[in-house]
N, CA, C and O atoms as a GROMACS GRO file, in nm:
protein
  544
    1GLY      N    1  -5.551   3.874  -4.752
    1GLY     CA    2  -5.620   3.816  -4.815
    1GLY      C    3  -5.446   3.623  -4.860
    1GLY      O    4  -5.460   3.501  -4.872
    2ASN      N    5  -5.359   3.689  -4.865
    2ASN     CA    6  -5.222   3.632  -4.883
    2ASN      C    7  -5.250   3.476  -4.717
    2ASN      O    8  -5.262   3.354  -4.730
    3VAL      N    9  -5.249   3.559  -4.591
    3VAL     CA   10  -5.280   3.515  -4.513
    3VAL      C   11  -5.403   3.416  -4.514
    3VAL      O   12  -5.373   3.302  -4.547
    4MET      N   13  -5.528   3.436  -4.485
    4MET     CA   14  -5.598   3.329  -4.582
    4MET      C   15  -5.593   3.229  -4.662
    4MET      O   16  -5.670   3.133  -4.661
    5LYS      N   17  -5.488   3.250  -4.749
    5LYS     CA   18  -5.481   3.134  -4.879
    5LYS      C   19  -5.405   3.035  -4.785
    5LYS      O   20  -5.470   2.935  -4.753
    6ALA      N   21  -5.279   3.047  -4.736
    6ALA     CA   22  -5.198   3.058  -4.668
    6ALA      C   23  -5.206   2.907  -4.540
    6ALA      O   24  -5.139   2.805  -4.522
    7LEU      N   25  -5.325   2.970  -4.475
    7LEU     CA   26  -5.413   2.923  -4.321
    7LEU      C   27  -5.523   2.808  -4.474
    7LEU      O   28  -5.563   2.700  -4.432
    8ILE      N   29  -5.541   2.824  -4.548
    8ILE     CA   30  -5.639   2.684  -4.623
    8ILE      C   31  -5.554   2.630  -4.681
    8ILE      O   32  -5.561   2.508  -4.669
    9ALA      N   33  -5.446   2.675  -4.762
    9ALA     CA   34  -5.340   2.579  -4.757
    9ALA      C   35  -5.206   2.450  -4.680
    9ALA      O   36  -5.148   2.351  -4.722
   10LEU      N   37  -5.208   2.516  -4.565
   10LEU     CA   38  -5.196   2.520  -4.426
   10LEU      C   39  -5.254   2.359  -4.344
   10LEU      O   40  -5.203   2.260  -4.292
   11VAL      N   41  -5.391   2.414  -4.376
   11VAL     CA   42  -5.520   2.287  -4.296
   11VAL      C   43  -5.504   2.135  -4.416
   11VAL      O   44  -5.497   2.021  -4.371
   12SER      N   45  -5.502   2.161  -4.544
   12SER     CA   46  -5.567   2.099  -4.610
   12SER      C   47  -5.400   2.007  -4.640
   12SER      O   48  -5.382   1.887  -4.662
   13VAL      N   49  -5.315   2.106  -4.632
   13VAL     CA   50  -5.229   1.993  -4.600
   13VAL      C   51  -5.201   1.934  -4.435
   13VAL      O   52  -5.087   1.887  -4.430
   14LEU      N   53  -5.271   1.923  -4.304
   14LEU     CA   54  -5.259   1.854  -4.250
   14LEU      C   55  -5.367   1.739  -4.278
   14LEU      O   56  -5.342   1.619  -4.269
   15SER      N   57  -5.493   1.795  -4.312
   15SER     CA   58  -5.559   1.709  -4.302
   15SER      C   59  -5.518   1.574  -4.400
   15SER      O   60  -5.536   1.459  -4.360
   16PHE      N   61  -5.474   1.598  -4.502
   16PHE     CA   62  -5.392   1.537  -4.646
   16PHE      C   63  -5.307   1.426  -4.478
   16PHE      O   64  -5.288   1.309  -4.446
   17ILE      N   65  -5.287   1.553  -4.428
   17ILE     CA   66  -5.147   1.434  -4.348
   17ILE      C   67  -5.223   1.359  -4.279
   17ILE      O   68  -5.222   1.239  -4.308
   18LEU      N   69  -5.289   1.392  -4.198
   18LEU     CA   70  -5.376   1.321  -4.063
   18LEU      C   71  -5.484   1.250  -4.136
   18LEU      O   72  -5.560   1.172  -4.078
   19GLY      N   73  -5.493   1.279  -4.272
   19GLY     CA   74  -5.599   1.193  -4.363
   19GLY      C   75  -5.490   1.019  -4.355
   19GLY      O   76  -5.481   0.916  -4.288
   20SER      N   77  -5.448   1.065  -4.435
   20SER     CA   78  -5.370   0.901  -4.454
   20SER      C   79  -5.268   0.855  -4.294
   20SER      O   80  -5.211   0.747  -4.310
   21LEU      N   81  -5.256   0.885  -4.232
   21LEU     CA   82  -5.224   0.805  -4.116
   21LEU      C   83  -5.280   0.654  -4.038
   21LEU      O   84  -5.227   0.544  -4.025
   22PRO      N   85  -5.406   0.708  -3.998
   22PRO     CA   86  -5.508   0.578  -4.000
   22PRO      C   87  -5.461   0.499  -4.077
   22PRO      O   88  -5.388   0.406  -4.044
   23VAL      N   89  -5.498   0.527  -4.195
   23VAL     CA   90  -5.453   0.380  -4.315
   23VAL      C   91  -5.307   0.282  -4.348
   23VAL      O   92  -5.277   0.184  -4.417
   24GLN      N   93  -5.220   0.406  -4.224
   24GLN     CA   94  -5.091   0.327  -4.237
   24GLN      C   95  -5.096   0.289  -4.139
   24GLN      O   96  -4.987   0.244  -4.102
   25ALA      N   97  -5.192   0.280  -4.050
   25ALA     CA   98  -5.188   0.238  -3.916
   25ALA      C   99  -5.228   0.122  -3.957
   25ALA      O  100  -5.143   0.038  -3.929
   26ALA      N  101  -5.370   0.051  -4.041
   26ALA     CA  102  -5.471  -0.025  -4.044
   26ALA      C  103  -5.386  -0.139  -4.136
   26ALA      O  104  -5.431  -0.253  -4.133
   27SER      N  105  -5.233  -0.107  -4.239
   27SER     CA  106  -5.229  -0.193  -4.295
   27SER      C  107  -5.098  -0.218  -4.242
   27SER      O  108  -5.026  -0.281  -4.319
   28HIS      N  109  -5.036  -0.180  -4.111
   28HIS     CA  110  -4.944  -0.214  -3.989
   28HIS      C  111  -4.984  -0.222  -3.919
   28HIS      O  112  -5.012  -0.122  -3.853
   29PRO      N  113  -5.017  -0.347  -3.878
   29PRO     CA  114  -5.073  -0.322  -3.702
   29PRO      C  115  -4.930  -0.342  -3.653
   29PRO      O  116  -4.848  -0.385  -3.735
   30ARG      N  117  -4.887  -0.315  -3.522
   30ARG     CA  118  -4.815  -0.311  -3.442
   30ARG      C  119  -4.841  -0.492  -3.369
   30ARG      O  120  -4.746  -0.571  -3.369
   31THR      N  121  -4.957  -0.527  -3.323
   31THR     CA  122  -4.963  -0.660  -3.296
   31THR      C  123  -5.034  -0.715  -3.293
   31THR      O  124  -5.143  -0.688  -3.242
   32TYR      N  125  -4.998  -0.832  -3.358
   32TYR     CA  126  -5.054  -0.997  -3.402
   32TYR      C  127  -5.066  -1.041  -3.333
   32TYR      O  128  -4.972  -1.049  -3.253
   33THR      N  129  -5.170  -1.095  -3.310
   33THR     CA  130  -5.264  -1.210  -3.237
   33THR      C  131  -5.310  -1.304  -3.256
   33THR      O  132  -5.422  -1.282  -3.302
   34ALA      N  133  -5.272  -1.494  -3.243
   34ALA     CA  134  -5.320  -1.584  -3.328
   34ALA      C  135  -5.345  -1.692  -3.151
   34ALA      O  136  -5.262  -1.707  -3.061
   35THR      N  137  -5.452  -1.732  -3.157
   35THR     CA  138  -5.478  -1.857  -3.183
   35THR      C  139  -5.456  -2.025  -3.163
   35THR      O  140  -5.557  -2.080  -3.207
   36ILE      N  141  -5.376  -2.106  -3.120
   36ILE     CA  142  -5.319  -2.223  -3.224
   36ILE      C  143  -5.398  -2.347  -3.143
   36ILE      O  144  -5.358  -2.366  -3.028
   37ASN      N  145  -5.469  -2.404  -3.176
   37ASN     CA  146  -5.509  -2.576  -3.114
   37ASN      C  147  -5.391  -2.637  -3.109
   37ASN      O  148  -5.289  -2.615  -3.175
   38LYS      N  149  -5.423  -2.762  -2.977
   38LYS     CA  150  -5.238  -2.828  -2.982
   38LYS      C  151  -5.266  -2.929  -3.112
   38LYS      O  152  -5.178  -3.014  -3.100
   39ASP      N  153  -5.354  -2.964  -3.245
   39ASP     CA  154  -5.316  -3.027  -3.323
   39ASP      C  155  -5.263  -2.915  -3.423
   39ASP      O  156  -5.250  -2.954  -3.539
   40GLY      N  157  -5.222  -2.746  -3.389
   40GLY     CA  158  -5.128  -2.665  -3.485
   40GLY      C  159  -5.241  -2.640  -3.562
   40GLY      O  160  -5.210  -2.564  -3.654
   41THR      N  161  -5.393  -2.678  -3.568
   41THR     CA  162  -5.534  -2.551  -3.667
   41THR      C  163  -5.506  -2.438  -3.614
   41THR      O  164  -5.454  -2.440  -3.502
   42VAL      N  165  -5.528  -2.335  -3.665
   42VAL     CA  166  -5.513  -2.236  -3.595
   42VAL      C  167  -5.643  -2.130  -3.559
   42VAL      O  168  -5.678  -2.045  -3.640
   43LEU      N  169  -5.679  -2.139  -3.490
   43LEU     CA  170  -5.832  -2.093  -3.503
   43LEU      C  171  -5.912  -1.913  -3.511
   43LEU      O  172  -6.022  -1.869  -3.544
   44THR      N  173  -5.760  -1.846  -3.451
   44THR     CA  174  -5.844  -1.715  -3.520
   44THR      C  175  -5.682  -1.662  -3.489
   44THR      O  176  -5.595  -1.724  -3.428
   45GLN      N  177  -5.674  -1.527  -3.552
   45GLN     CA  178  -5.580  -1.519  -3.604
   45GLN      C  179  -5.614  -1.331  -3.652
   45GLN      O  180  -5.710  -1.313  -3.727
   46THR      N  181  -5.545  -1.226  -3.613
   46THR     CA  182  -5.558  -1.068  -3.635
   46THR      C  183  -5.405  -1.030  -3.651
   46THR      O  184  -5.304  -1.028  -3.581
   47PRO      N  185  -5.434  -1.006  -3.747
   47PRO     CA  186  -5.446  -0.998  -3.876
   47PRO      C  187  -5.494  -1.127  -3.950
   47PRO      O  188  -5.574  -1.211  -3.907
   48GLN      N  189  -5.440  -1.126  -4.051
   48GLN     CA  190  -5.398  -1.237  -4.104
   48GLN      C  191  -5.238  -1.265  -4.102
   48GLN      O  192  -5.166  -1.188  -4.165
   49TRP      N  193  -5.190  -1.355  -4.044
   49TRP     CA  194  -5.023  -1.326  -4.047
   49TRP      C  195  -4.947  -1.489  -4.061
   49TRP      O  196  -4.839  -1.499  -4.118
   50ILE      N  197  -4.993  -1.573  -4.021
   50ILE     CA  198  -4.991  -1.677  -3.997
   50ILE      C  199  -5.059  -1.770  -4.159
   50ILE      O  200  -5.176  -1.781  -4.194
   51ALA      N  201  -4.950  -1.814  -4.216
   51ALA     CA  202  -4.938  -1.906  -4.336
   51ALA      C  203  -5.012  -2.062  -4.277
   51ALA      O  204  -5.131  -2.094  -4.272
   52THR      N  205  -4.877  -2.143  -4.235
   52THR     CA  206  -4.902  -2.301  -4.193
   52THR      C  207  -4.849  -2.254  -4.058
   52THR      O  208  -4.789  -2.158  -4.010
   53VAL      N  209  -4.908  -2.390  -4.014
   53VAL     CA  210  -4.867  -2.414  -3.875
   53VAL      C  211  -4.794  -2.595  -3.848
   53VAL      O  212  -4.858  -2.693  -3.810
   54GLU      N  213  -4.653  -2.591  -3.881
   54GLU     CA  214  -4.679  -2.733  -3.841
   54GLU      C  215  -4.608  -2.832  -3.702
   54GLU      O  216  -4.517  -2.802  -3.624
   55HIS      N  217  -4.681  -2.941  -3.711
   55HIS     CA  218  -4.734  -2.956  -3.557
   55HIS      C  219  -4.629  -3.088  -3.550
   55HIS      O  220  -4.566  -3.081  -3.656
   56THR      N  221  -4.591  -3.181  -3.489
   56THR     CA  222  -4.476  -3.249  -3.464
   56THR      C  223  -4.412  -3.285  -3.372
   56THR      O  224  -4.290  -3.271  -3.366
   57ASN      N  225  -4.496  -3.349  -3.270
   57ASN     CA  226  -4.493  -3.409  -3.144
   57ASN      C  227  -4.367  -3.578  -3.148
   57ASN      O  228  -4.373  -3.685  -3.209
   58GLN      N  229  -4.278  -3.523  -3.057
   58GLN     CA  230  -4.199  -3.668  -3.014
   58GLN      C  231  -4.239  -3.727  -2.869
   58GLN      O  232  -4.237  -3.676  -2.757
   59ASP      N  233  -4.271  -3.836  -2.909
   59ASP     CA  234  -4.371  -3.899  -2.780
   59ASP      C  235  -4.274  -3.905  -2.596
   59ASP      O  236  -4.195  -3.998  -2.581
   60ASP      N  237  -4.292  -3.799  -2.476
   60ASP     CA  238  -4.205  -3.848  -2.364
   60ASP      C  239  -4.156  -3.707  -2.330
   60ASP      O  240  -4.118  -3.668  -2.219
   61TYR      N  241  -4.165  -3.622  -2.467
   61TYR     CA  242  -4.010  -3.499  -2.506
   61TYR      C  243  -4.077  -3.439  -2.492
   61TYR      O  244  -4.101  -3.394  -2.380
   62ALA      N  245  -4.177  -3.390  -2.661
   62ALA     CA  246  -4.163  -3.205  -2.670
   62ALA      C  247  -4.219  -3.266  -2.747
   62ALA      O  248  -4.187  -3.375  -2.795
   63ALA      N  249  -4.398  -3.136  -2.790
   63ALA     CA  250  -4.449  -3.099  -2.927
   63ALA      C  251  -4.355  -2.936  -3.018
   63ALA      O  252  -4.335  -2.820  -2.980
   64LEU      N  253  -4.326  -3.004  -3.129
   64LEU     CA  254  -4.318  -2.854  -3.204
   64LEU      C  255  -4.345  -2.804  -3.269
   64LEU      O  256  -4.410  -2.854  -3.361
   65TYR      N  257  -4.313  -2.663  -3.267
   65TYR     CA  258  -4.430  -2.626  -3.359
   65TYR      C  259  -4.353  -2.501  -3.474
   65TYR      O  260  -4.271  -2.411  -3.451
   66ASN      N  261  -4.405  -2.533  -3.571
   66ASN     CA  262  -4.342  -2.463  -3.706
   66ASN      C  263  -4.394  -2.376  -3.745
   66ASN      O  264  -4.479  -2.424  -3.821
   67VAL      N  265  -4.411  -2.167  -3.746
   67VAL     CA  266  -4.530  -2.129  -3.716
   67VAL      C  267  -4.460  -2.047  -3.868
   67VAL      O  268  -4.348  -1.997  -3.882
   68LYS      N  269  -4.579  -2.060  -3.974
   68LYS     CA  270  -4.501  -2.046  -4.096
   68LYS      C  271  -4.572  -1.906  -4.113
   68LYS      O  272  -4.690  -1.900  -4.147
   69LEU      N  273  -4.481  -1.767  -4.083
   69LEU     CA  274  -4.568  -1.635  -4.087
   69LEU      C  275  -4.605  -1.576  -4.266
   69LEU      O  276  -4.558  -1.640  -4.360
   70VAL      N  277  -4.686  -1.459  -4.290
   70VAL     CA  278  -4.716  -1.481  -4.433
   70VAL      C  279  -4.592  -1.384  -4.505
   70VAL      O  280  -4.548  -1.280  -4.457
   71PRO      N  281  -4.558  -1.437  -4.609
   71PRO     CA  282  -4.446  -1.310  -4.630
   71PRO      C  283  -4.477  -1.132  -4.625
   71PRO      O  284  -4.403  -1.036  -4.652
   72SER      N  285  -4.503  -1.133  -4.617
   72SER     CA  286  -4.540  -0.969  -4.650
   72SER      C  287  -4.609  -0.889  -4.432
   72SER      O  288  -4.642  -0.786  -4.374
   73ALA      N  289  -4.593  -1.005  -4.415
   73ALA     CA  290  -4.640  -0.972  -4.286
   73ALA      C  291  -4.605  -0.862  -4.193
   73ALA      O  292  -4.650  -0.767  -4.129
   74PHE      N  293  -4.454  -0.956  -4.233
   74PHE     CA  294  -4.352  -0.839  -4.111
   74PHE      C  295  -4.212  -0.814  -4.204
   74PHE      O  296  -4.149  -0.912  -4.244
   75LYS      N  297  -4.174  -0.694  -4.231
   75LYS     CA  298  -4.036  -0.597  -4.241
   75LYS      C  299  -3.912  -0.646  -4.215
   75LYS      O  300  -3.823  -0.662  -4.299
   76LYS      N  301  -3.905  -0.675  -4.064
   76LYS     CA  302  -3.791  -0.764  -4.079
   76LYS      C  303  -3.859  -0.830  -3.925
   76LYS      O  304  -3.962  -0.808  -3.861
   77ALA      N  305  -3.765  -0.902  -3.910
   77ALA     CA  306  -3.775  -0.991  -3.747
   77ALA      C  307  -3.872  -0.957  -3.708
   77ALA      O  308  -3.885  -0.836  -3.692
   78PRO      N  309  -3.984  -1.047  -3.673
   78PRO     CA  310  -4.106  -0.966  -3.483
   78PRO      C  311  -3.973  -0.924  -3.389
   78PRO      O  312  -3.869  -0.982  -3.359
   79ALA      N  313  -4.042  -0.767  -3.352
   79ALA     CA  314  -3.940  -0.702  -3.186
   79ALA      C  315  -3.927  -0.804  -3.097
   79ALA      O  316  -3.818  -0.841  -3.054
   80TYR      N  317  -4.102  -0.883  -3.047
   80TYR     CA  318  -4.102  -0.940  -2.966
   80TYR      C  319  -4.220  -1.065  -2.995
   80TYR      O  320  -4.327  -1.020  -3.035
   81CYS      N  321  -4.211  -1.224  -2.980
   81CYS     CA  322  -4.332  -1.282  -2.946
   81CYS      C  323  -4.323  -1.379  -2.816
   81CYS      O  324  -4.239  -1.460  -2.776
   82ASN      N  325  -4.486  -1.318  -2.752
   82ASN     CA  326  -4.504  -1.367  -2.653
   82ASN      C  327  -4.586  -1.567  -2.650
   82ASN      O  328  -4.678  -1.588  -2.729
   83VAL      N  329  -4.545  -1.666  -2.570
   83VAL     CA  330  -4.662  -1.757  -2.599
   83VAL      C  331  -4.715  -1.769  -2.479
   83VAL      O  332  -4.670  -1.684  -2.402
   84SER      N  333  -4.790  -1.837  -2.434
   84SER     CA  334  -4.917  -1.919  -2.338
   84SER      C  335  -5.022  -1.974  -2.384
   84SER      O  336  -5.098  -1.947  -2.477
   85THR      N  337  -5.014  -2.119  -2.245
   85THR     CA  338  -5.085  -2.226  -2.295
   85THR      C  339  -5.232  -2.190  -2.281
   85THR      O  340  -5.234  -2.068  -2.293
   86TYR      N  341  -5.319  -2.220  -2.267
   86TYR     CA  342  -5.466  -2.210  -2.249
   86TYR      C  343  -5.522  -2.392  -2.255
   86TYR      O  344  -5.636  -2.421  -2.292
   87ASP      N  345  -5.418  -2.498  -2.212
   87ASP     CA  346  -5.498  -2.644  -2.250
   87ASP      C  347  -5.517  -2.641  -2.157
   87ASP      O  348  -5.459  -2.591  -2.061
   88TYR      N  349  -5.632  -2.713  -2.172
   88TYR     CA  350  -5.736  -2.815  -2.015
   88TYR      C  351  -5.784  -2.912  -2.066
   88TYR      O  352  -5.901  -2.948  -2.061
   89SER      N  353  -5.663  -2.979  -2.139
   89SER     CA  354  -5.776  -3.125  -2.179
   89SER      C  355  -5.719  -3.250  -2.068
   89SER      O  356  -5.770  -3.361  -2.054
   90SER      N  357  -5.591  -3.194  -1.991
   90SER     CA  358  -5.593  -3.257  -1.903
   90SER      C  359  -5.549  -3.198  -1.771
   90SER      O  360  -5.556  -3.076  -1.788
   91TYR      N  361  -5.508  -3.224  -1.649
   91TYR     CA  362  -5.566  -3.182  -1.478
   91TYR      C  363  -5.414  -3.204  -1.504
   91TYR      O  364  -5.376  -3.141  -1.405
   92GLU      N  365  -5.268  -3.256  -1.578
   92GLU     CA  366  -5.191  -3.239  -1.618
   92GLU      C  367  -5.163  -3.120  -1.736
   92GLU      O  368  -5.091  -3.022  -1.714
   93HIS      N  369  -5.212  -3.136  -1.830
   93HIS     CA  370  -5.163  -3.038  -1.882
   93HIS      C  371  -5.201  -2.923  -1.878
   93HIS      O  372  -5.176  -2.848  -1.973
   94THR      N  373  -5.304  -2.856  -1.716
   94THR     CA  374  -5.323  -2.795  -1.739
   94THR      C  375  -5.251  -2.721  -1.649
   94THR      O  376  -5.231  -2.599  -1.657
   95LEU      N  377  -5.193  -2.827  -1.524
   95LEU     CA  378  -5.018  -2.789  -1.397
   95LEU      C  379  -4.966  -2.795  -1.426
   95LEU      O  380  -4.876  -2.725  -1.377
   96HIS      N  381  -4.913  -2.910  -1.589
   96HIS     CA  382  -4.694  -2.866  -1.632
   96HIS      C  383  -4.695  -2.843  -1.732
   96HIS      O  384  -4.582  -2.849  -1.779
   97GLY      N  385  -4.784  -2.811  -1.819
   97GLY     CA  386  -4.833  -2.816  -1.991
   97GLY      C  387  -4.745  -2.638  -1.966
   97GLY      O  388  -4.797  -2.536  -1.921
   98ILE      N  389  -4.627  -2.655  -2.008
   98ILE     CA  390  -4.568  -2.431  -2.104
   98ILE      C  391  -4.561  -2.472  -2.259
   98ILE      O  392  -4.522  -2.579  -2.306
   99ALA      N  393  -4.590  -2.406  -2.299
   99ALA     CA  394  -4.548  -2.398  -2.438
   99ALA      C  395  -4.489  -2.203  -2.430
   99ALA      O  396  -4.526  -2.108  -2.362
  100LYS      N  397  -4.362  -2.226  -2.563
  100LYS     CA  398  -4.246  -2.114  -2.530
  100LYS      C  399  -4.148  -2.134  -2.677
  100LYS      O  400  -4.112  -2.222  -2.754
  101LEU      N  401  -4.136  -2.002  -2.656
  101LEU     CA  402  -4.050  -2.010  -2.789
  101LEU      C  403  -3.952  -2.092  -2.762
  101LEU      O  404  -3.921  -2.116  -2.645
  102SER      N  405  -3.860  -2.171  -2.911
  102SER     CA  406  -3.776  -2.261  -2.872
  102SER      C  407  -3.637  -2.177  -3.022
  102SER      O  408  -3.536  -2.231  -3.068
  103SER      N  409  -3.667  -2.104  -3.040
  103SER     CA  410  -3.571  -2.009  -3.116
  103SER      C  411  -3.611  -1.872  -3.155
  103SER      O  412  -3.732  -1.851  -3.163
  104LYS      N  413  -3.493  -1.733  -3.192
  104LYS     CA  414  -3.535  -1.614  -3.176
  104LYS      C  415  -3.615  -1.627  -3.314
  104LYS      O  416  -3.588  -1.706  -3.405
  105PRO      N  417  -3.743  -1.513  -3.310
  105PRO     CA  418  -3.838  -1.539  -3.363
  105PRO      C  419  -3.751  -1.484  -3.565
  105PRO      O  420  -3.645  -1.422  -3.563
  106THR      N  421  -3.802  -1.512  -3.673
  106THR     CA  422  -3.794  -1.447  -3.761
  106THR      C  423  -3.895  -1.377  -3.846
  106THR      O  424  -4.010  -1.345  -3.816
  107LYS      N  425  -3.810  -1.353  -3.993
  107LYS     CA  426  -3.928  -1.288  -4.046
  107LYS      C  427  -4.044  -1.352  -4.079
  107LYS      O  428  -4.162  -1.319  -4.068
  108SER      N  429  -3.958  -1.508  -4.148
  108SER     CA  430  -4.035  -1.577  -4.207
  108SER      C  431  -4.132  -1.702  -4.082
  108SER      O  432  -4.248  -1.745  -4.080
  109GLU      N  433  -4.031  -1.719  -4.009
  109GLU     CA  434  -4.137  -1.877  -3.906
  109GLU      C  435  -4.068  -1.782  -3.724
  109GLU      O  436  -3.975  -1.728  -3.665
  110VAL      N  437  -4.144  -1.805  -3.723
  110VAL     CA  438  -4.132  -1.895  -3.501
  110VAL      C  439  -4.178  -1.994  -3.428
  110VAL      O  440  -4.288  -2.042  -3.401
  111ASN      N  441  -4.048  -2.019  -3.397
  111ASN     CA  442  -4.111  -2.197  -3.339
  111ASN      C  443  -4.070  -2.158  -3.245
  111ASN      O  444  -3.980  -2.084  -3.205
  112VAL      N  445  -4.235  -2.286  -3.168
  112VAL     CA  446  -4.288  -2.276  -3.087
  112VAL      C  447  -4.254  -2.420  -3.040
  112VAL      O  448  -4.241  -2.507  -3.126
  113ILE      N  449  -4.234  -2.459  -2.875
  113ILE     CA  450  -4.186  -2.598  -2.780
  113ILE      C  451  -4.293  -2.611  -2.701
  113ILE      O  452  -4.317  -2.527  -2.614
  114GLY      N  453  -4.378  -2.729  -2.723
  114GLY     CA  454  -4.463  -2.750  -2.567
  114GLY      C  455  -4.420  -2.883  -2.532
  114GLY      O  456  -4.422  -2.983  -2.604
  115LEU      N  457  -4.368  -2.872  -2.381
  115LEU     CA  458  -4.339  -2.924  -2.283
  115LEU      C  459  -4.407  -2.932  -2.113
  115LEU      O  460  -4.421  -2.843  -2.030
  116MET      N  461  -4.434  -3.054  -2.108
  116MET     CA  462  -4.511  -3.154  -1.935
  116MET      C  463  -4.329  -3.032  -1.897
  116MET      O  464  -4.230  -3.004  -1.965
  117LEU      N  465  -4.358  -3.009  -1.809
  117LEU     CA  466  -4.273  -2.956  -1.692
  117LEU      C  467  -4.310  -3.046  -1.559
  117LEU      O  468  -4.428  -3.036  -1.524
  118GLY      N  469  -4.232  -3.125  -1.484
  118GLY     CA  470  -4.205  -3.184  -1.371
  118GLY      C  471  -4.323  -3.251  -1.308
  118GLY      O  472  -4.364  -3.253  -1.191
  119LEU      N  473  -4.383  -3.327  -1.462
  119LEU     CA  474  -4.414  -3.492  -1.467
  119LEU      C  475  -4.370  -3.553  -1.447
  119LEU      O  476  -4.292  -3.599  -1.530
  120ASN      N  477  -4.384  -3.641  -1.240
  120ASN     CA  478  -4.325  -3.726  -1.241
  120ASN      C  479  -4.338  -3.862  -1.299
  120ASN      O  480  -4.303  -3.962  -1.236
  121GLN      N  481  -4.414  -3.870  -1.478
  121GLN     CA  482  -4.413  -3.983  -1.480
  121GLN      C  483  -4.353  -3.951  -1.690
  121GLN      O  484  -4.303  -3.848  -1.737
  122PRO      N  485  -4.387  -4.079  -1.760
  122PRO     CA  486  -4.380  -4.060  -1.837
  122PRO      C  487  -4.407  -3.914  -1.943
  122PRO      O  488  -4.287  -3.918  -1.967
  123ALA      N  489  -4.433  -3.849  -1.987
  123ALA     CA  490  -4.481  -3.715  -2.096
  123ALA      C  491  -4.610  -3.726  -2.152
  123ALA      O  492  -4.714  -3.662  -2.139
  124GLY      N  493  -4.575  -3.828  -2.222
  124GLY     CA  494  -4.684  -3.859  -2.361
  124GLY      C  495  -4.678  -3.738  -2.468
  124GLY      O  496  -4.589  -3.690  -2.538
  125ASP      N  497  -4.776  -3.718  -2.454
  125ASP     CA  498  -4.804  -3.619  -2.582
  125ASP      C  499  -4.798  -3.477  -2.524
  125ASP      O  500  -4.893  -3.436  -2.458
  126SER      N  501  -4.723  -3.423  -2.539
  126SER     CA  502  -4.698  -3.259  -2.505
  126SER      C  503  -4.729  -3.137  -2.617
  126SER      O  504  -4.704  -3.017  -2.630
  127SER      N  505  -4.778  -3.211  -2.669
  127SER     CA  506  -4.925  -3.141  -2.751
  127SER      C  507  -4.977  -3.007  -2.684
  127SER      O  508  -5.055  -3.044  -2.597
  128MET      N  509  -4.971  -2.900  -2.683
  128MET     CA  510  -5.055  -2.758  -2.600
  128MET      C  511  -5.129  -2.690  -2.684
  128MET      O  512  -5.076  -2.677  -2.795
  129SER      N  513  -5.239  -2.639  -2.671
  129SER     CA  514  -5.336  -2.536  -2.786
  129SER      C  515  -5.234  -2.444  -2.688
  129SER      O  516  -5.193  -2.474  -2.576
  130PHE      N  517  -5.204  -2.309  -2.773
  130PHE     CA  518  -5.166  -2.155  -2.686
  130PHE      C  519  -5.196  -2.072  -2.740
  130PHE      O  520  -5.260  -2.086  -2.844
  131TYR      N  521  -5.166  -1.959  -2.694
  131TYR     CA  522  -5.155  -1.798  -2.751
  131TYR      C  523  -5.055  -1.739  -2.808
  131TYR      O  524  -4.953  -1.729  -2.740
  132LEU      N  525  -5.052  -1.683  -2.944
  132LEU     CA  526  -4.923  -1.643  -2.910
  132LEU      C  527  -4.902  -1.481  -3.016
  132LEU      O  528  -4.935  -1.447  -3.130
  133VAL      N  529  -4.844  -1.430  -2.920
  133VAL     CA  530  -4.844  -1.259  -2.934
  133VAL      C  531  -4.766  -1.260  -3.044
  133VAL      O  532  -4.710  -1.368  -3.058
  134CYS      N  533  -4.730  -1.144  -3.167
  134CYS     CA  534  -4.608  -1.055  -3.222
  134CYS      C  535  -4.658  -0.962  -3.208
  134CYS      O  536  -4.775  -0.924  -3.196
  135GLY      N  537  -4.469  -0.880  -3.215
  135GLY     CA  538  -4.502  -0.718  -3.210
  135GLY      C  539  -4.378  -0.640  -3.288
  135GLY      O  540  -4.263  -0.680  -3.275
  136GLN      N  541  -4.410  -0.530  -3.365
  136GLN     CA  542  -4.279  -0.516  -3.414
  136GLN      C  543  -4.212  -0.412  -3.367
  136GLN      O  544  -4.096  -0.392  -3.404
   0.00000   0.00000   0.00000
């Protein structure tokens, strides 16, 4: 009888532990993704982790994106962030446009810079549509 009681207790403890795992995984995902338009509009984000994006363009130089994060999204600064452009608004943007981090991501913001690299003419507007992926 005691072995059976111990087994039942063990099974219920295990199922409690296992039952609570997916909930924790769901509330703190490992990967955060976003699609951000060249004007700074957030088109998609999973989960809701971006509060606002401030976009400024310096003509013939660079476009800056200050991506403000939702305060509760990260307990500490993201372990990594990766940016890639998907801007096909012009042949020049497709060929020369890049977006990259312009500083180390923090718990509250990620800074992205858009550039036109290797153009042998003034860059004009370097605003870029980009994907942003961060992880814990």
